[in-house]
C-alpha positions in Angstrom: -176.5 67.6 76.8 -175.1 66.2 73.5 -173.4 62.9 73.1 -169.9 64.5 73.2 -170.6 66.2 76.5 -171.9 62.9 77.9 -168.7 61.0 77.2 -166.6 63.9 78.3 -168.1 63.8 81.8 -168.0 60.0 82.2 -166.7 59.0 85.6 -163.4 57.1 85.9 -163.9 53.7 87.5 -160.6 51.9 86.8 -157.1 53.4 87.3 -154.1 51.4 86.3 -150.8 51.6 84.3 -149.3 48.8 82.3 -145.7 49.8 81.6 -144.4 48.6 78.2 -141.2 50.6 78.2 -137.8 50.1 79.8 -136.9 53.7 80.8 -140.2 55.4 81.9 -139.9 56.6 85.5 -143.2 58.5 86.0 -146.5 58.1 84.2 -149.4 60.5 84.7 -152.8 58.8 84.5 -154.9 60.7 81.8 -157.8 62.2 83.6 -158.6 64.8 80.9 -161.0 66.8 83.1 -163.0 63.7 84.0 -163.8 63.0 87.6 -162.9 59.8 89.6 -165.8 57.9 90.9 -165.8 57.3 94.6 -165.3 53.6 95.0 -163.2 53.3 91.8 -160.7 50.5 91.5 -157.0 51.4 91.7 -154.5 48.6 90.6 -150.9 49.2 91.4 -148.5 46.5 90.1 -145.3 45.3 91.5 -142.4 47.9 91.2 -145.0 50.7 91.1 -146.3 53.3 93.5 -149.4 55.4 92.8 -149.4 59.0 94.1 -152.6 61.2 94.3 -151.9 64.9 94.0 -154.5 67.6 94.9 -154.0 71.0 93.3 -150.2 70.5 93.2 -150.0 69.1 96.8 -149.0 65.5 97.4 -151.8 63.6 99.1 -152.2 59.8 99.5 -149.6 57.2 98.3 -150.6 53.6 97.4 -148.2 50.6 97.1 -148.6 47.4 95.1 -152.0 45.8 95.2 -155.7 46.4 94.3 -157.4 49.3 96.2 -161.0 50.7 96.2 -161.0 54.4 96.6 -163.1 55.5 99.6 -162.6 58.2 102.1 -161.4 55.6 104.6 -158.2 54.8 102.6 -157.6 58.4 101.3 -157.2 60.2 104.6 -155.0 63.0 103.3 -157.1 63.7 100.3 -160.2 63.6 102.5 -158.7 66.2 104.8 -157.5 68.4 102.0 -160.9 68.5 100.3 -162.7 68.7 103.6 -165.0 65.8 102.8 -167.6 64.8 105.3 -168.0 61.3 106.6 -169.7 59.1 104.1 -168.9 61.4 101.2 -169.8 59.5 98.0 -169.5 62.0 95.2 -167.0 61.8 92.3 -163.8 63.9 92.8 -160.9 65.4 90.8 -157.3 64.6 91.5 -154.0 64.0 89.5 -152.8 60.4 89.7 -149.1 59.6 89.1 -147.6 56.1 88.8 -143.9 56.0 89.8 -141.8 53.1 88.5 -139.6 51.7 91.4 -137.8 49.0 89.4 -134.1 49.1 88.9 -132.9 51.0 85.9 -129.8 49.0 84.8 -126.9 49.5 82.4 -126.8 53.3 82.9 -123.5 54.5 81.5 -121.0 56.9 82.9 -117.8 58.2 81.5 -115.3 61.1 81.7 -116.0 63.8 79.1 -112.7 65.4 80.0 -109.6 63.7 81.5 -109.1 63.7 85.2 -105.9 65.4 86.4 -104.0 63.3 88.9 -100.6 63.4 90.6 -98.7 60.1 90.3 -95.6 59.3 92.4 -93.9 57.7 89.4 -95.0 59.6 86.3 -95.9 63.0 87.9 -99.0 64.8 86.6 -101.1 62.5 84.5 -104.5 62.6 82.8 -106.9 59.7 83.5 -110.0 58.7 81.5 -112.5 56.1 82.6 -116.0 54.7 82.0 -118.4 52.2 83.4 -122.0 51.4 84.2 -124.3 51.9 87.2 -127.9 51.0 88.3 -130.4 52.8 90.4 -134.1 52.9 91.4 -136.6 55.3 93.0 -136.6 54.6 96.7 -138.6 57.5 98.0 -141.3 58.5 95.4 -142.5 61.6 97.3 -139.0 63.1 97.5 -138.5 62.2 93.8 -141.8 64.0 92.9 -140.9 67.1 94.9 -137.2 67.4 93.8 -137.3 66.3 90.2 -140.3 65.6 88.0 -142.8 68.0 89.7 -146.1 67.9 87.7 -144.7 66.7 84.3 -147.0 64.3 82.5 -144.1 61.9 82.0 -140.5 61.4 83.0 -137.8 59.0 81.8 -134.2 58.1 82.6 -132.9 60.4 79.8 -134.3 63.4 81.7 -131.9 62.9 84.6 -129.1 60.9 82.9 -126.6 63.8 82.4 -127.0 65.1 85.9 -126.4 61.6 87.5 -123.4 60.9 85.3 -121.8 64.2 86.3 -122.4 63.5 89.9 -120.7 60.1 89.6 -117.7 61.4 87.7 -117.2 64.2 90.2 -117.3 61.7 93.1 -115.0 59.2 91.4 -112.5 62.0 90.6 -112.3 62.8 94.3 -112.1 59.1 95.2 -109.2 58.4 92.7 -107.2 61.3 93.9 -107.6 60.4 97.6 -106.8 56.7 97.0 -103.2 57.6 95.8 -103.0 54.3 94.0 -100.1 54.3 91.5 -101.2 54.5 87.9 -99.6 51.1 87.1 -101.6 49.4 89.8 -105.1 50.9 89.2 -106.3 47.8 87.3 -105.8 45.8 90.5 -108.3 47.9 92.4 -111.4 48.1 90.1 -113.6 46.2 92.5 -112.5 48.1 95.6 -112.9 51.5 93.9 -116.3 50.5 92.5 -117.5 49.5 96.0 -116.2 52.7 97.6 -117.6 54.8 94.7 -121.1 53.3 95.3 -121.0 54.1 99.0 -119.7 57.6 98.2 -122.6 58.2 95.8 -125.4 57.0 98.0 -125.9 60.2 99.9 -126.0 62.2 96.7 -128.6 59.9 95.2 -130.7 60.0 98.3 -131.2 63.7 97.9 -133.4 63.0 94.8 -135.2 60.0 96.3 -132.9 57.5 94.5 -130.9 54.5 95.7 -127.8 53.5 93.7 -127.9 49.7 93.6 -124.6 49.1 91.7 -121.6 50.9 90.2 -118.8 49.3 88.1 -115.6 50.7 86.7 -115.0 49.0 83.4 -111.8 50.8 82.3 -109.3 53.4 83.4 -107.0 54.5 80.6 -103.8 56.5 80.9 -102.5 59.1 78.4 -100.7 58.0 75.3 -97.4 59.3 76.6 -97.6 57.3 79.8 -98.6 54.2 77.9 -95.6 54.6 75.6 -93.3 55.0 78.6 -94.8 51.8 80.1 -94.2 50.0 76.8 -90.6 51.1 76.7 -90.1 49.9 80.3 -91.6 46.6 79.4 -89.3 46.3 76.4 -86.2 47.0 78.5 -87.2 44.3 80.9 -87.6 41.8 78.1 -84.3 42.7 76.5 -82.3 42.2 79.7 -78.7 42.3 78.4 -78.1 45.8 76.9 -74.7 44.8 75.4 -76.3 42.1 73.3 -79.1 44.5 72.3 -76.5 47.0 71.1 -74.8 44.3 69.0 -78.2 43.4 67.5 -78.9 47.0 66.6 -75.5 47.4 65.0 -76.0 44.2 63.0 -79.4 45.5 61.8 -77.9 48.8 60.8 -75.2 47.1 58.7 -77.8 44.9 57.0 -79.9 47.9 56.1 -76.7 49.7 54.8 -75.8 46.8 52.6 -79.3 46.9 51.0 -79.0 50.6 50.2 -78.3 51.2 46.5 -75.9 54.1 47.4 -73.5 51.3 48.6 -71.3 51.1 51.6 -71.8 52.5 55.0 -72.1 56.0 53.7 -75.2 55.1 51.9 -76.9 54.2 55.1 -77.1 57.9 56.0 -76.5 61.1 54.2 -72.9 60.7 53.2 -69.6 59.9 54.9 -70.7 61.4 58.2 -73.5 58.9 58.5 -71.2 56.1 57.6 -68.7 57.2 60.2 -71.3 57.4 62.9 -72.6 53.9 62.0 -69.1 52.5 62.2 -68.5 54.2 65.6 -71.8 52.6 66.9 -70.7 49.2 65.6 -67.2 49.6 67.2 -68.7 50.7 70.6 -71.1 47.8 70.6 -68.5 45.2 69.8 -65.9 46.7 72.2 -68.6 46.7 74.9 -69.3 43.1 74.2 -65.5 42.3 74.4 -65.2 44.1 77.7 -68.1 42.1 79.0 -66.4 38.9 77.9 -63.1 39.9 79.5 -64.7 40.8 82.7 -66.3 37.4 83.0 -64.4 35.4 85.7 -62.6 32.2 84.5 -63.8 29.0 86.1 -61.3 27.3 88.4 -59.9 23.9 87.1 -58.1 20.9 88.5 -56.6 17.6 87.3 -58.2 14.2 87.5 -56.1 12.1 89.9 -56.6 9.0 87.7 -56.1 10.1 84.1 -54.7 13.6 84.6 -57.4 15.2 82.4 -58.4 18.9 83.1 -61.7 19.1 84.9 -63.7 21.7 86.9 -62.5 22.2 90.5 -66.1 21.5 91.7 -66.5 18.3 89.6 -67.4 15.1 91.4 -66.5 12.8 88.5 -64.0 13.0 85.7 -65.5 13.7 82.2 -62.8 11.6 80.5 -62.5 8.4 82.6 -65.7 8.7 84.6 -64.1 7.9 87.9 -64.8 9.8 91.1 -62.4 12.7 91.7 -63.4 13.3 95.3 -61.2 11.9 98.1 -62.7 9.3 100.4 -63.9 10.8 103.6 -64.1 9.3 107.2 -65.6 10.7 110.4 -63.4 12.5 113.0 -62.4 10.2 115.9 -63.6 12.9 118.3 -66.4 15.0 116.9 -67.5 12.8 113.9 -67.1 15.6 111.4 -66.3 14.2 107.9 -62.6 14.5 106.9 -60.4 13.3 104.0 -59.2 9.8 104.7 -55.5 11.0 104.9 -56.2 14.0 107.2 -54.0 14.0 110.3 -56.0 16.6 112.3 -59.7 17.5 112.4 -60.6 20.9 110.9 -63.5 21.3 113.3 -62.2 20.2 116.7 -58.4 20.0 116.0 -58.2 16.4 117.4 -55.3 14.3 116.0 -56.6 11.5 113.8 -55.2 8.1 114.9 -55.0 5.5 112.1 -54.9 2.4 114.5 -55.3 1.4 118.2 -53.1 -1.1 120.1 -54.6 -3.3 122.8 -53.0 -2.7 126.1 -53.5 -6.3 127.2 -52.5 -8.4 124.3 -50.7 -5.8 122.1 -52.9 -6.6 119.1 -53.5 -3.8 116.4 -57.1 -2.6 115.9 -58.8 -0.1 113.7 -59.1 3.6 114.8 -62.8 3.3 115.6 -62.6 0.0 117.5 -64.0 0.0 121.1 -62.9 -3.6 122.0 -59.9 -5.7 121.0 -60.6 -8.1 118.2 -58.2 -10.8 119.7 -58.9 -10.8 123.4 -62.1 -8.8 123.7 -60.7 -6.3 126.2 -62.1 -2.8 126.2 -59.7 -0.3 124.4 
């Protein structure tokens, strides 16, 4: 046997994989026709799973840790190969390392707009994008359903399929939610959570677990955004009469700058000038009608200096004196009345200005309960 043949048939004693990439999902250990020595050392690192495959059939699965390969810890492979007890010869098998860490910052986005029915804008087209994360949760299902017996497998191999699954599920979710287009931004978190739950069953079918899903942006068509901008502008303008005056004034200023001169120069001849004058007239007449329709404030005269003041004023703007009449409580119900009122507006009781003592005849105030001269109860 030559030197080349000697190295070709060397037995494999150490099996391990050091992952130096960020997107490799499956790595096939290079056996290259060599045989694995019985008692060889298998090292499986955290976030890894090692799978032994015998002639295309999944055999034993090893989790993180250091393992020595004997018939005792390879029961399925021992059965498939019909090894006897105490078998100690080298053997052949394919070894796959599956990466079970999270693959983060995976992007999704709508390649075509999503058609939706909105209560306010009717039919609209919605676009969106975001990110999601996932990991391999069931390596055997993943091997059977996706990568098969490939020598390597990374996230780009399944990226397009997962992205289309997410967009399909979110399209259905957005339509079912019936959230108005103007309020979508308020529900990003809720829609992201519901979308993750909706996707979990679909990911499980490939041995995956979706660990997070985020909606970064949902954008409306240009036409809808322009309609929203116009509505916002109308809310900011408020008074349409003043806005028309402003537009008319702007048009006159532009016409004055025009070298053609006059209002006719603002358009294409006398017709344009007439139209501009009509717009100005309508705007000013509208403003005049608004002013005429404004109710006049009620006025009164100050009882001290006779100046004209507001009917609701408490003090005179000229002399500064109080213009409100002095008030006293009703003798019966204590409601506040003008001092010179003869009857109460609440209970109708006659207001007495003084009380006469029945014993001594002395005059007392309207609120007196005892005579000030003799002390007799009134």
